[in-house]
Structures are given as structure tokens and as C-alpha cells.
C-alpha positions as CSV (number, residue, x, y, z in Angstrom):
1,M,82.5,89.1,83.7
2,N,80.4,90.8,86.3
3,R,77.0,91.5,84.7
4,V,76.2,94.5,86.8
5,L,79.3,96.2,85.7
6,A,78.5,95.3,82.1
7,H,75.0,96.7,82.4
8,T,75.9,99.9,84.2
9,G,79.3,100.9,82.9
10,A,80.5,101.7,86.5
11,R,84.0,100.8,87.7
12,Y,82.6,99.1,90.8
13,P,79.3,97.2,91.4
14,I,78.2,99.6,94.1
15,V,74.9,101.4,93.5
16,Q,73.5,104.4,95.4
17,A,69.9,104.0,96.4
18,P,67.3,106.4,94.9
19,M,66.2,108.3,98.0
20,G,63.5,110.9,97.3
21,W,64.9,114.5,97.2
22,I,68.3,113.2,98.4
23,A,69.4,111.2,95.3
24,R,70.1,114.1,93.0
25,S,73.2,115.2,91.0
26,T,75.3,116.4,94.0
27,L,75.3,113.0,95.6
28,A,74.9,110.9,92.4
29,S,77.9,112.6,90.7
30,A,80.1,112.0,93.8
31,V,79.2,108.3,93.8
32,S,79.8,107.9,90.0
33,R,83.1,109.9,90.2
34,A,84.2,107.5,93.0
35,G,83.6,104.5,90.7
36,G,80.1,103.5,91.8
37,L,76.8,104.2,90.1
38,G,74.9,107.3,91.1
39,I,71.1,107.1,90.8
40,I,68.7,110.1,90.3
41,E,65.4,109.8,92.1
42,T,62.0,110.7,90.6
43,S,59.9,109.6,93.6
44,S,59.7,113.2,94.9
45,G,57.2,113.9,92.1
46,E,59.1,117.1,91.2
47,T,59.2,116.2,87.5
48,A,60.9,119.4,86.2
49,N,63.5,119.4,89.0
50,C,64.3,115.8,88.5
51,Q,64.6,116.2,84.7
52,R,67.1,119.1,85.3
53,E,69.1,116.7,87.6
54,I,69.1,114.0,85.0
55,T,70.3,116.5,82.4
56,A,73.0,117.7,84.7
57,M,74.2,114.1,85.1
58,V,74.1,113.4,81.4
59,A,76.4,116.4,80.9
60,T,79.1,114.9,83.2
61,G,79.6,112.0,80.8
62,M,79.8,109.6,83.8
63,P,77.8,106.4,84.2
64,F,74.6,106.8,86.2
65,G,71.0,105.6,86.4
66,V,67.5,106.8,87.0
67,N,64.8,105.3,89.2
68,L,61.2,105.2,88.1
69,P,58.9,104.4,91.0
70,I,55.8,103.3,89.0
71,R,53.2,103.9,91.6
72,F,54.4,107.5,92.3
73,L,54.6,108.8,88.7
74,K,51.7,111.1,87.9
75,D,51.9,110.5,84.1
76,D,54.3,109.2,81.5
77,A,56.3,112.4,81.2
78,M,59.3,111.1,83.2
79,L,59.3,107.8,81.3
80,R,59.3,109.6,77.9
81,F,62.0,112.0,79.1
82,V,64.2,109.1,80.3
83,C,63.7,107.2,77.0
84,E,64.8,110.3,75.0
85,S,67.8,111.3,77.2
86,G,70.4,108.7,76.2
87,I,70.3,107.0,79.6
88,R,71.7,103.5,79.8
89,F,70.4,102.1,83.1
90,V,67.1,102.4,84.9
91,T,65.7,100.8,88.1
92,T,62.0,100.5,88.4
93,S,60.1,100.0,91.7
94,A,56.8,100.4,93.5
95,G,54.5,98.5,91.1
96,S,54.6,96.2,88.1
97,P,57.3,97.1,85.5
98,A,55.5,95.2,82.8
99,K,54.2,98.2,80.9
100,F,57.6,100.0,81.2
101,I,59.9,97.3,79.9
102,A,59.0,97.6,76.2
103,P,59.5,101.4,75.9
104,L,62.7,101.3,78.0
105,K,64.3,98.5,76.1
106,A,63.2,100.1,72.8
107,A,65.3,103.0,73.9
108,G,68.3,100.7,74.6
109,I,68.0,101.0,78.4
110,V,68.9,98.2,80.8
111,V,66.1,97.6,83.3
112,Y,66.4,96.3,86.9
113,H,63.3,96.1,89.2
114,A,63.5,96.4,93.0
115,V,61.8,93.4,94.6
116,P,61.0,92.7,98.3
117,T,59.7,89.1,97.8
118,L,60.4,86.0,95.8
119,E,57.0,86.0,94.2
120,T,57.6,89.5,92.8
121,A,61.0,88.6,91.6
122,L,59.7,85.7,89.6
123,K,56.9,87.8,88.0
124,C,59.5,90.5,87.0
125,V,61.8,88.0,85.4
126,D,58.9,86.6,83.5
127,A,58.1,90.1,82.4
128,G,61.5,90.5,80.9
129,V,63.6,92.6,83.3
130,D,67.4,92.4,82.9
131,G,68.1,92.1,86.6
132,L,66.8,92.6,90.1
133,V,67.5,94.8,93.1
134,V,66.8,92.5,96.0
135,E,65.6,94.6,98.9
136,G,65.7,93.0,102.3
137,G,63.6,94.2,105.2
138,E,66.6,95.7,106.9
139,G,66.6,98.6,104.4
140,G,65.2,102.1,105.1
141,G,62.2,103.7,103.4
142,F,59.3,102.0,101.9
143,K,59.2,98.3,102.7
144,N,57.1,95.1,102.4
145,P,55.2,94.6,105.7
146,E,56.2,90.9,105.7
147,E,59.8,91.3,106.5
148,V,62.4,89.0,104.9
149,S,66.0,89.7,105.5
150,T,68.5,90.3,102.7
151,L,70.3,87.1,103.9
152,V,67.3,84.9,103.3
153,L,65.8,86.8,100.3
154,L,69.0,86.7,98.3
155,Q,69.3,82.9,98.7
156,A,65.6,82.3,97.8
157,I,65.7,84.4,94.7
158,R,69.1,83.2,93.5
159,E,67.8,79.6,93.8
160,R,65.1,80.4,91.3
161,V,66.4,82.9,88.8
162,E,69.5,83.4,86.6
163,V,69.4,87.2,86.1
164,P,72.0,89.4,87.9
165,L,71.1,90.5,91.4
166,I,72.0,93.7,93.3
167,A,71.6,93.2,97.1
168,A,70.1,96.0,99.1
169,G,69.3,96.4,102.8
170,G,71.8,96.2,105.7
171,I,75.0,96.8,103.7
172,V,77.4,99.6,104.5
173,D,80.9,98.2,103.8
174,G,83.0,95.5,102.3
175,R,81.9,92.9,104.8
176,G,78.3,93.3,103.7
177,M,79.4,93.3,100.1
178,A,81.3,90.1,100.5
179,A,78.4,88.4,102.2
180,A,76.0,89.5,99.5
181,F,78.4,88.1,96.8
182,A,78.7,84.8,98.6
183,L,74.9,84.5,98.4
184,G,74.8,85.1,94.6
185,A,74.7,88.9,94.2
186,E,76.8,90.7,91.6
187,G,76.4,94.1,93.1
188,I,75.2,96.0,96.2
189,Q,73.0,99.0,96.7
190,M,73.6,101.4,99.7
191,G,71.2,104.1,100.8
192,T,71.6,104.9,104.5
193,R,75.4,104.8,104.2
194,F,75.4,107.4,101.4
195,V,72.8,109.6,103.3
196,A,75.5,109.9,106.0
197,S,78.2,110.9,103.6
198,A,79.9,114.3,103.3
199,E,78.4,115.0,99.9
200,S,74.8,114.1,100.9
201,P,72.6,117.2,100.8
202,V,70.7,116.4,104.0
203,H,71.1,118.5,107.2
204,G,73.8,117.6,109.7
205,H,71.2,116.7,112.3
206,Y,70.0,113.9,110.1
207,K,73.5,112.6,109.4
208,Q,74.3,112.7,113.1
209,A,71.1,110.8,114.0
210,I,72.2,108.0,111.7
211,V,75.7,108.0,113.1
212,S,74.3,107.9,116.7
213,A,71.7,105.2,116.0
214,E,72.0,101.7,117.5
215,I,71.3,98.5,115.7
216,T,67.9,98.6,117.2
217,G,67.5,102.3,116.3
218,T,64.8,101.9,113.7
219,W,61.1,100.9,113.6
220,M,59.0,99.3,111.0
221,L,55.9,101.5,110.9
222,N,52.4,101.2,109.5
223,T,52.7,97.5,109.1
224,K,49.0,97.0,109.0
225,S,48.4,99.3,106.1
226,T,50.3,100.8,103.2
227,P,52.9,102.2,102.8
228,C,55.0,100.3,105.3
229,I,58.2,102.2,106.1
230,R,61.4,101.8,108.2
231,A,62.6,104.9,109.9
232,L,64.7,106.1,112.8
233,K,63.3,106.0,116.3
234,T,62.2,109.5,117.2
235,D,59.4,111.1,119.2
236,F,57.5,111.5,115.9
237,T,57.9,107.9,114.8
238,R,57.1,106.7,118.4
239,T,53.6,108.2,118.0
240,I,53.1,106.2,114.8
241,H,54.6,103.1,116.3
242,D,52.3,103.2,119.3
243,A,49.2,103.9,117.2
244,G,50.1,101.2,114.6
245,L,49.0,103.4,111.7
246,M,50.2,106.5,109.9
247,Q,48.1,109.5,109.2
248,P,47.6,110.7,105.6
249,D,49.7,113.9,106.3
250,T,52.6,112.0,107.8
251,F,55.1,113.0,105.1
252,T,54.1,116.6,104.8
253,G,57.2,117.8,106.6
254,I,59.7,115.4,105.1
255,Q,61.8,118.2,103.5
256,Q,62.1,119.8,107.0
257,V,63.7,116.6,108.2
258,Y,66.0,116.3,105.2
259,F,67.1,119.9,104.8
260,G,65.9,121.7,107.9
261,G,67.2,119.2,110.4
262,D,63.9,118.9,112.3
263,M,63.9,115.2,113.2
264,N,60.3,115.4,114.4
265,A,58.8,117.0,111.3
266,A,58.2,113.6,109.6
267,P,59.6,110.0,109.7
268,A,63.4,110.1,109.3
269,L,63.8,107.2,106.9
270,A,66.8,104.9,107.6
271,G,67.8,101.2,107.5
272,Q,69.0,99.0,110.4
273,S,72.4,99.5,108.9
274,A,72.5,102.9,110.6
275,G,73.8,101.0,113.6
276,L,76.8,100.0,111.6
277,I,77.7,103.6,110.6
278,H,80.0,105.3,113.0
279,A,81.1,108.5,111.1
280,V,80.2,110.8,108.2
281,K,82.7,110.2,105.5
282,P,83.4,111.4,101.9
283,V,81.8,109.2,99.3
284,Q,85.2,108.4,97.8
285,Q,86.4,107.1,101.1
286,I,83.3,105.0,101.6
287,I,83.7,103.4,98.2
288,D,87.5,102.9,98.5
289,E,87.2,101.3,101.9
290,T,84.3,99.1,100.8
291,V,86.2,97.8,97.8
292,A,89.4,97.2,99.7
293,E,87.6,95.3,102.5
294,F,85.6,93.3,99.9
295,H,88.8,92.2,98.2
296,A,90.6,91.4,101.5
297,I,87.8,89.2,102.6
298,S,87.5,87.5,99.2
299,A,91.2,86.8,99.2
300,R,91.0,85.2,102.7
301,M,88.0,83.1,101.7
302,G,89.7,82.1,98.5
303,A,92.8,81.0,100.4
304,M,90.6,78.8,102.7
305,A,88.9,77.3,99.6
306,A,92.3,76.6,98.0
307,A,93.6,74.9,101.1
308,Q,90.3,73.1,101.8
309,Q,90.3,74.6,105.3
310,F,88.0,76.7,107.4
311,G,90.4,79.2,108.9
């Protein structure tokens, strides 16, 4: 039995990443309807709006989850709301989940924590999380400045822990999903791929920038400070890259990027997987193609194993 499916109630072990302002009910419901697991973000800090989005998802009756980014929560209002809303699955991130685990589990909620390092993974397992989202350095958004790829990080963590793992970073299709499962994952999380979906609420300019990006089309920025981020190469991010540091007001115009289409109003967050995305597609098509390709690759690998051959 796939433990991620058991924990989430989704049909497929494909999770949508909790991108700030983007991961709300329009996108999350499309993902859940297509058989994946939609996630509602709370990193935007818009507590009332996020609570309305959670309520809207509860009303659909479909499986979904909520992300609680510990460092960015102003108080315990969102934690209390989540515990009282009948939610089944939560991911935590950006800080230690230790103080969150007891109240979440008391509410009957399964807790996975997003980890960028082996050390953090071990601490979270000791703290009692039910699973881990293993985030490689290829992924977009906030990252660990000491980059470790998903390929390496998954192996390192699976070697040391028994809890279920969801692989994140660099995955956009069934090939990436099959590779992640071969390394010990039981699920995948996709962010950039779903940003460039038909149901994503972001401006068409942002989607097209992802589709047009090359494999080398992102930069790791602010690596000598915090937060470190991965974003698309633009005139705006070139200034940060050349300076080596971000200014305090760097994200002031982030909603103008997302919803106004101004790609130089703030960093346009995206993973290296942007270079693997060649078209904006409906969420249903993305998930159907991913699942079909995953099973085709698994069948081919299984046939090789059965025949004790390599091709």
C-alpha cells in the first residue's frame, strides 16, 4: 500500500506545491479533481483570505491539504483554524515543526514536514512527523543555500529514515516521478509545472516565461544571506545576482509579477524544471500524462527486472 495515498486520500500520489498567493482553491481544486492533492498556502500572510480558501476546499468534499510555513505565521490563528476545520493532511515548512506536531495530531491530522537537508530530516522524524517532503535544490522559491539535488537528497534521507517521502524539485512528468520512486519516494510534489497550467491564477506573461525558459533559465539568489531563493533569470533578478544580496523590499511587487504580468516587479520564482515545460496545459492533462508515463516506465523497468536484463 502506498503510504502517501493512505495519508492523503488522493487517487494519485501527486501533490501540488504550496506557492504563496497561487496555491488557492482555483488551482487546488483542479488538482484534487484530477486525482492529485491540492494544497492551500498560508505563506502569503493573508490569514482571513487563506481561511476562506480552506473553507471553500472543505466544501468541495475532495481530499486536499494545507501548508503551514512556521516562520511566516504571525500568530497561532491559522494553526487553530486548521485544527478546527476537519482537515486531514498538513505540510509544515520553514522552521521546526516540533511545537506544531502535538496540536495537529490531537486534531487527527497527518503531518509531513518539508526538508532541504538530511540533518533536518532526521530531527523532524525524531520530533514525530508522519512523513517528509524532500526538497532538492532544483526547486523554485525559498531554498537552502547549500544546494543538494533531489537525486542525492532522496537517497541520503531514504538510507536513514523509514517514513514515507514525497520528492520535490525538478519533477514535471512521469519520468521524474518514476526516478523519484526508484530512489525511495512514495509521492511527488510539483510546483512550477502547476504554475504553468491552464487553471493557475497567474498572469499569462508568467506562464509564458516558464514555458520559454531554458534548463539554465534560473538563478539561485541571496546565497550569502537569508532567504535564499531560486527564480527565473530576468533583468530584476540579474541585479540581485550581480550584487549577491537581496534588498529588504525585494518582494514588495510580487503580486504584480503573479497577477499583473510585470516580470521585473519582483523575483519570478521558478525551479530548474521550467526548462522541461514546453506548453501550458490543463491540470487534468498534466496529471493524466504523468500517471500514464510513470506506469509505462515502471512496466518497462519491471520487464527488465523480470528478465534479469538491462534493456
